C-alpha positions as CSV (number, residue, x, y, z in Angstrom):
1,X,153.6,168.2,95.9
2,X,152.2,165.0,97.5
3,X,153.4,161.6,96.3
4,X,150.7,159.4,94.9
5,X,150.5,156.1,96.8
6,X,149.5,152.9,95.1
7,X,147.8,150.1,97.0
8,X,149.6,146.8,96.1
9,X,148.3,144.5,98.8
10,X,145.1,145.1,100.9
11,X,144.8,142.8,103.9
12,X,142.0,144.8,105.5
13,X,138.2,144.1,105.6
14,X,137.5,146.7,103.0
15,X,139.5,148.4,100.3
16,X,141.8,151.0,101.7
17,X,140.3,150.9,105.2
18,X,143.6,151.7,106.9
19,X,144.1,154.8,104.8
20,X,141.6,156.5,107.1
21,X,143.4,155.7,110.4
22,X,145.8,157.9,112.2
23,X,149.4,156.8,112.1
24,X,150.5,156.7,115.7
25,X,154.0,155.2,115.1
26,X,156.3,155.5,112.1
27,X,159.0,152.9,111.8
28,X,161.8,153.5,109.3
29,X,163.4,150.1,108.4
30,X,165.1,151.2,105.2
31,X,168.4,149.4,104.9
32,X,167.3,146.5,107.1
33,X,167.5,143.0,105.7
34,X,164.5,140.6,106.0
35,X,163.2,139.6,108.6
36,X,164.2,142.6,110.7
37,X,161.4,144.9,109.4
38,X,158.8,142.3,110.5
39,X,160.5,142.1,113.9
40,X,160.2,145.9,114.3
41,X,156.6,145.7,113.2
42,X,155.8,143.1,115.9
43,X,157.5,145.2,118.6
44,X,155.5,148.3,117.7
45,X,152.2,146.4,117.4
46,X,152.7,144.8,120.8
47,X,152.4,148.4,122.3
48,X,149.0,149.1,120.6
49,X,145.8,148.0,122.3
50,X,143.5,148.1,119.3
51,X,142.5,150.2,116.3
52,X,141.4,153.0,118.6
53,X,145.1,153.7,119.1
54,X,145.4,154.1,115.3
55,X,147.9,152.1,113.2
56,X,151.6,151.9,112.7
57,X,153.4,152.6,109.4
58,X,156.5,150.7,108.4
59,X,158.8,152.2,105.7
60,X,160.8,149.5,104.0
61,X,163.0,149.3,100.9
62,X,163.1,145.5,101.3
63,X,160.8,143.8,98.8
64,X,160.6,140.5,100.7
65,X,159.6,142.3,103.8
66,X,157.0,144.3,102.1
67,X,155.4,141.5,100.1
68,X,156.1,138.3,102.3
69,X,157.4,138.6,105.8
70,X,155.3,141.5,107.2
71,X,152.0,140.4,105.5
72,X,152.7,136.8,106.8
73,X,153.2,138.0,110.4
74,X,150.0,140.2,110.1
75,X,147.9,137.3,108.8
76,X,149.2,134.9,111.6
77,X,148.3,137.5,114.3
78,X,145.0,138.5,112.7
79,X,146.2,142.1,112.1
80,X,144.9,144.1,109.2
81,X,147.5,145.5,106.9
82,X,147.9,147.6,103.7
83,X,151.0,147.6,101.5
84,X,151.4,150.9,99.6
85,X,154.0,151.6,97.0
86,X,155.5,155.0,97.6
87,X,158.3,155.0,95.0
88,X,160.3,152.5,93.1
89,X,161.6,150.0,95.6
90,X,160.1,151.9,98.6
91,X,156.9,150.6,100.3
92,X,154.8,151.7,103.3
93,X,153.0,149.0,105.3
94,X,150.2,150.1,107.5
95,X,149.2,147.8,110.3
96,X,146.3,147.8,112.8
97,X,144.8,145.3,115.2
98,X,141.3,146.0,113.9
99,X,139.0,143.2,115.0
100,X,135.4,144.2,114.0
101,X,133.7,147.5,114.0
102,X,134.5,149.5,110.9
103,X,133.3,152.7,112.5
104,X,136.7,153.3,114.1
105,X,138.7,156.2,112.6
């Protein structure tokens, strides 16, 4: 049985855009205090060239990271992001360096 994901913040050019991208790196930051999940996100994103490489997905149980620090880092760096609620107090944050063409998948 697949868990239903709920979009809680969409920082991409169109609704749910990052749901279509391949996840090339999964980062599990459960148990990490803020701002460490955002540090891990930046490290992983620095290794991706663009959306052709897909996106990263960060798993966090830290509300401040999911709703403030990771989205803030993404906005400052012009990265697209999507925050999904997976379960109570568990979020997935997908991040890509998408810059233009929405034909990428």
